[in-house]
C-alpha positions in Angstrom: -0.1 0.0 -0.1 1.4 3.5 -1.1 0.0 5.3 1.7 1.1 2.8 4.4 5.1 3.3 3.2 4.6 7.1 3.6 3.2 7.9 7.0 3.6 5.3 10.2 0.0 5.9 11.3 -2.4 3.2 10.0 -4.3 4.6 6.8 -7.6 4.5 8.0 -6.6 6.9 11.2 -4.4 9.0 8.6 -7.7 9.2 6.4 -9.9 10.1 9.4 -8.0 12.1 11.8 -5.1 13.8 9.6 -6.1 14.0 6.2 -7.2 17.9 5.1 -6.9 18.6 8.8 -3.5 19.1 10.4 0.3 18.8 8.8 1.9 15.6 9.5 6.3 14.9 9.9 7.1 11.3 9.9 10.7 10.3 10.4 12.6 7.8 8.6 13.1 5.9 11.5 9.1 5.2 12.1 8.9 3.7 8.5 9.7 0.4 6.7 12.0 2.1 4.0 12.8 5.0 2.2 11.5 6.4 -1.0 14.7 5.6 -3.6 12.9 2.8 -5.3 10.5 5.4 -6.5 13.3 8.3 -7.1 16.7 8.8 -6.9 20.2 10.6 -8.0 20.9 8.3 -10.3 17.3 8.3 -11.5 17.4 11.8 -12.2 20.7 11.5 -14.4 19.0 9.1 -16.4 15.8 10.9 -17.0 17.6 14.1 -18.2 20.3 12.6 -20.5 17.7 9.5 -21.7 15.5 11.5 -23.9 13.2 14.0 -21.5 12.2 17.2 -23.3 12.5 20.7 -21.6 8.8 20.8 -21.7 9.0 18.7 -18.4 11.7 20.7 -16.6 11.2 24.3 -14.8 14.1 26.3 -13.0 13.5 28.7 -10.6 14.6 30.5 -7.6 13.3 33.1 -5.3 9.8 32.8 -7.0 11.8 33.9 -10.2 11.1 31.3 -13.6 14.8 30.6 -15.0 15.1 29.6 -19.0 15.5 26.3 -19.0 15.9 26.1 -22.8 18.8 28.1 -23.0 22.0 26.6 -24.4 19.8 24.1 -26.1 20.1 23.3 -29.6 16.7 22.5 -31.6 16.2 19.4 -33.2 16.1 19.1 -36.8 12.8 17.6 -37.8 10.8 19.0 -35.1 7.4 20.7 -35.4 8.5 24.9 -35.0 8.4 25.5 -31.3 8.8 22.0 -30.2 10.2 21.7 -26.9 14.2 20.8 -27.3 16.2 18.0 -25.4 17.8 19.7 -22.2 21.3 21.0 -22.2 23.0 19.0 -19.3 25.7 21.7 -19.2 23.1 24.2 -18.5 21.2 22.8 -16.1 24.5 21.5 -14.3 25.3 25.6 -14.3 21.8 26.4 -13.4 22.2 24.5 -10.1 25.6 25.7 -9.5 24.1 29.6 -9.3 21.3 28.6 -7.0 18.4 27.7 -9.2 16.3 25.0 -8.4 15.2 21.9 -10.7 11.8 20.8 -11.1 11.0 18.0 -13.0 7.1 18.0 -13.7 4.5 14.9 -13.8 6.9 12.2 -13.2 3.6 9.9 -12.3 3.2 10.3 -16.5 6.3 8.6 -17.5 8.8 7.3 -14.7 7.4 3.4 -13.9 8.2 3.3 -9.9 6.4 6.7 -9.7 3.3 6.3 -11.8 2.6 2.9 -10.1 3.2 4.5 -6.5 0.7 7.6 -7.7 -2.0 4.9 -9.1 -2.0 3.2 -5.6 -2.4 6.0 -3.6 -4.9 7.8 -6.0 -6.8 4.5 -5.5 -6.7 4.6 -1.7 -7.2 8.4 -1.3 -9.9 8.5 -3.9 -8.5 11.7 -5.3 -6.2 12.3 -8.3 -2.4 12.3 -7.9 0.3 14.1 -9.5 4.2 14.1 -8.8 6.8 16.6 -9.5 10.3 16.1 -8.4 12.6 19.2 -6.7 16.2 19.4 -6.8 17.6 22.3 -4.6 21.2 23.4 -4.3 22.8 24.4 -1.0 21.7 27.7 0.9 18.9 28.2 -2.0 15.2 28.5 -2.1 12.9 28.0 -5.0 10.0 29.6 -3.8 8.8 32.0 -0.6 6.1 31.5 2.2 3.0 30.5 0.3 0.3 27.9 -0.2 -0.9 25.0 -2.5 -4.7 24.6 -3.4 -3.6 20.9 -3.4 -2.9 18.5 -0.3 0.8 17.8 -0.4 2.7 14.7 0.8 6.8 15.5 0.7 9.4 12.5 0.5 12.8 13.4 0.9 14.8 11.4 -1.2 18.4 13.0 -0.6 19.6 15.6 1.7 17.6 17.7 4.0 15.4 20.7 3.6 14.0 23.0 6.3 10.1 23.5 6.3 9.1 26.7 8.0 5.0 26.3 8.6 2.2 28.6 9.2 -1.4 28.2 9.3 -3.9 28.4 6.8 -5.1 31.7 6.3 -8.1 30.7 4.1 -9.4 27.3 4.8 -9.7 24.8 2.0 -8.7 26.6 -0.7 -10.1 25.6 -4.4 -7.9 26.1 -7.6 -9.6 29.4 -8.3 -7.6 31.1 -5.4 -4.2 29.6 -6.8 -1.5 31.8 -5.1 0.0 33.1 -7.9 -3.0 33.9 -9.4 -4.0 36.0 -6.2 -3.0 40.0 -6.5 0.4 40.8 -4.7 -1.4 42.7 -1.9 -4.0 39.7 -1.1 -1.1 37.5 -0.5 0.6 39.6 1.7 -2.6 40.3 3.7 -2.6 36.2 3.7 0.7 35.9 4.9 0.2 38.4 7.9 -2.8 36.8 8.5 -1.0 33.1 9.3 0.4 32.1 12.7 3.5 30.1 13.2 3.1 26.2 13.2 6.1 24.5 12.9 9.8 24.8 12.1 11.2 21.5 11.3 13.9 19.6 9.1 13.0 16.9 6.6 16.1 14.6 6.1 16.5 11.6 3.9 13.7 9.2 4.2 11.2 11.4 5.9 7.6 12.3 4.6 5.6 15.8 5.5 1.8 15.7 4.8 0.2 19.4 4.4 -3.4 19.8 4.0 -4.0 22.2 1.4 -3.4 25.9 2.4 -1.0 25.5 4.8 1.7 28.0 4.0 5.0 26.9 3.8 8.7 28.2 3.0 10.8 25.5 2.3 14.9 26.1 2.3 17.9 24.0 2.0 20.5 24.5 4.3 24.3 23.4 3.9 23.3 20.1 1.4 21.5 19.4 -1.7 18.0 18.5 -1.4 16.3 16.0 -3.6 12.2 15.3 -3.1 9.3 14.3 -4.2 5.8 16.4 -4.3 3.0 14.2 -4.3 0.3 17.0 -4.9 -3.2 15.2 -4.0 -6.3 17.5 -5.9 -9.1 16.5 -3.9 -12.4 16.3 -4.9 -15.0 18.7 -3.2 -18.6 19.8 -2.5 -18.0 22.6 -4.8 -17.5 20.0 -7.4 -20.5 18.4 -7.2 -22.1 21.5 -7.5 -20.4 22.6 -10.6 -21.8 19.1 -12.0 -25.2 19.9 -10.8 -25.1 23.1 -12.7 -23.6 21.5 -15.7 -26.7 18.9 -15.6 -29.0 22.1 -15.1 -28.3 22.9 -19.0 -31.7 20.5 -19.8 -33.9 22.8 -17.2 -35.8 25.1 -20.1 -36.4 27.5 -17.0 -32.4 27.7 -16.1 -31.9 28.6 -20.0 -34.3 31.6 -20.3 -32.5 34.9 -20.9 -32.5 37.4 -17.9 -32.5 41.5 -18.4 -29.6 42.2 -16.3 -30.1 46.0 -16.6 -33.7 45.6 -14.8 -32.5 43.2 -12.4 -29.7 46.0 -11.3 -32.4 48.6 -10.7 -34.5 46.2 -8.9 -32.5 44.3 -6.2 -35.6 42.5 -5.0 -36.6 41.0 -8.4 -33.1 39.8 -8.8 -33.1 38.7 -5.3 -36.3 36.3 -6.2 -34.7 35.3 -9.5 -31.8 34.1 -7.5 -33.8 32.1 -4.8 -35.6 30.5 -7.8 -32.4 29.3 -9.3 -31.3 27.8 -6.4 -34.7 26.0 -5.5 -34.5 24.6 -9.1 -31.0 23.7 -8.5 -31.8 21.9 -5.2 -35.0 20.4 -6.6 -32.4 18.8 -9.6 -30.1 17.6 -6.5 -33.2 15.7 -5.1 -33.8 14.0 -8.3 -30.5 13.3 -9.4 -29.1 9.9 -9.6 -25.7 10.3 -7.0 -23.9 7.3 -8.7 -24.3 9.4 -12.0 -23.6 12.6 -10.5 -20.4 11.1 -8.8 -18.9 9.4 -11.8 -18.8 12.4 -13.8 -17.3 14.2 -10.9 -14.4 11.6 -10.8 -14.6 11.0 -14.7 -13.3 15.2 -14.8 -11.0 14.9 -11.9 -9.3 12.2 -13.3 -8.5 13.3 -16.7 -5.0 14.3 -16.7 -4.1 11.0 -14.4 -3.6 8.3 -17.5 -4.0 5.2 -16.4 -0.8 2.6 -17.0 0.3 2.2 -20.9 -1.4 -0.2 -22.9 1.0 -2.8 -25.6 0.2 -1.0 -28.6 2.3 -3.8 -30.9 -0.1 -6.8 -31.9 0.5 -10.2 -30.6 2.3 -12.6 -33.3 -0.2 -15.2 -34.3 2.3 -18.0 -33.5 2.5 -16.7 -30.0 0.4 -17.8 -27.1 0.8 -15.6 -24.4 0.7 -17.4 -20.7 -0.8 -15.2 -17.4 -4.7 -13.7 -17.0 -6.1 -10.8 -17.6 -5.9 -8.0 -15.1 -7.4 -4.7 -14.5 -5.6 -1.5 -16.1 -3.9 0.3 -13.1 -5.2 3.7 -12.9 -8.7 2.9 -14.7 -11.7 4.2 -13.4 -15.1 2.9 -14.7 -18.7 3.1 -13.9 -22.0 0.7 -14.9 -25.5 1.6 -15.6 -28.7 -0.5 -16.2 -30.1 0.1 -19.9 -32.5 -1.8 -21.5 -31.4 -5.5 -22.6 -28.0 -5.0 -20.7 -25.6 -2.8 -18.9 -23.9 0.3 -20.2 -19.7 0.6 -19.2 -18.3 3.5 -19.6 -14.6 4.0 -18.9 -13.1 7.3 -19.4 -15.5 8.9 -22.4 -15.6 5.4 -24.0 -18.8 3.3 -23.8 -20.1 -0.4 -24.4 -22.9 -2.0 -24.1 -22.5 -5.4 -22.6 -24.7 -8.7 -21.5 -26.4 -8.1 -17.8 -24.8 -11.1 -17.2 -21.2 -9.6 -17.0 -22.6 -7.2 -14.4 -21.2 -9.6 -11.5 -17.7 -9.8 -13.1 -17.5 -6.3 -12.9 -19.1 -5.8 -9.5 -16.5 -8.0 -8.4 -14.1 -6.4 -10.4 -14.7 -3.0 -8.7 -14.7 -4.5 -5.3 -11.5 -6.8 -5.6 -9.6 -5.4 -8.4 -9.7 -8.7 -9.8 -10.3 -10.3 -13.2 -12.0 -13.3 -12.7 -12.1 -14.3 -16.1 -12.8 -18.1 -15.2 -16.1 -16.8 -13.4 -16.8 -14.8 -16.9 -16.3 -17.9 -18.6 -18.5 -20.1 -16.1 -21.6 -17.0 -16.8 -21.1 -16.6 -20.3 -19.4 -19.8 -21.9 -16.1 -20.1 -23.7 -17.1 -18.3 -26.9 -19.0 -15.4 -25.0 -16.6 -14.7 -22.3 -13.7 -14.4 -25.0 -15.6 -11.5 -27.1 -16.8 -9.9 -23.7 -12.9 -9.8 -22.6 -11.8 -8.9 -26.3 -14.3 -6.1 -25.6 -12.8 -5.1 -22.2 -9.6 -5.0 -23.6 -10.3 -3.0 -26.3 -12.2 -0.2 -23.8 -9.1 0.0 -22.0 -10.5 -1.8 -19.2 -8.3 -5.0 -18.9 -4.8 -5.8 -19.9 -4.7 -8.8 -21.8 -2.0 -11.8 -20.9 1.6 -10.6 -21.7 2.9 -10.6 -25.0 6.7 -11.9 -25.1 8.2 -8.7 -24.9 6.0 -7.2 -22.4 7.4 -7.0 -18.5 4.6 -6.1 -16.8 4.0 -9.6 -15.5 6.5 -12.3 -14.4 4.6 -15.0 -16.3 6.4 -16.5 -19.4 4.7 -16.5 -22.9 4.5 -19.6 -24.7 4.3 -20.6 -28.6 1.8 -23.1 -29.5 4.2 -26.1 -29.6 5.2 -25.2 -25.9 8.3 -23.6 -26.9 9.0 -20.8 -24.0 9.1 -17.1 -25.7 12.0 -15.2 -24.4 11.0 -12.1 -22.3 13.0 -8.8 -22.0 13.0 -6.6 -19.2 12.7 -2.9 -20.9 13.6 -1.6 -17.7 17.1 -3.2 -17.8 17.9 -3.7 -21.8 
């Protein structure tokens, strides 16, 4: 479990008493292991020299952006304006000058972090993104500020001092993003925040901060590398937003209003707003909660892509060994329709026989693809067709092909000869 490796509290206790409520500093001595299997100095060097583009990188010092593309040479054949490959000489000089290097969206392209993010998102019920921060000694990337996401900091190497202050705005939303707020308002919020903690994260430590917690991180006499795990919480405001979107089908809501007349008659304006609220409340009372929640969840997780699928077809003379499994990072919804059920995975839909419903219910509950049970319910031919449809829509992953290292099972050819497996992470 990803959460269990990050905090010493039992996951249920963390979710009930800490998540969204208070900061938590967990020392490495209280955890089973450090986080270098997720990211490390060696992994950083390999990513920067192995094909990463500058669009995944940022440089910042004292809140001022640096030019991460400085000194880079454009690749011939790239589209105009395409992000170049980084100049490692330039990045080394930037770190030497005190700039912080940020490697963005590790959850999209670094397999260990991607697996961790999928697991943590499933445990918390909210989408997760991960960035790496590399800060040289005696430097600071950004001054005192707050984030609109809950944050879990995993210290990979070195140490870093964190000054914490109380949230000046409880539970801020994306509309309250710190750098979108006028400078005068930012100073007012800094002044309103009270001292909360002054602590140092050392290698293997973790720090959880609820959204809105003011923080000012800075290195001391060592280079620091940490992962920032940002949890974009789904809120009541998101539920309200979905109800407003569904109100487009209400004819009364679509009628134009005379803003000039309403501005001159506050009483009439108040009545109209009250009526709109009443109709929205009626819509909420009639709405199917599972449909509203699915729409909100689908929108929230749209940027957290599931694990990649195999794009190459399996050769006809190869019969992969193994079982179908649920694709990590996938969320799905089922709804009853005439003569069957409708399965939604992201924006894709497929209609399936009603007899598939127990299989999908078990898949949602246990995260295990019981294709044997599917065969028992549908027969071998129909079960094979349904499994193929679930693979096509992106819900299941098929048994591994010879070149696929996602499972430890070995593919075999029809004659029984083993197919050679290779590990793309060690080739």
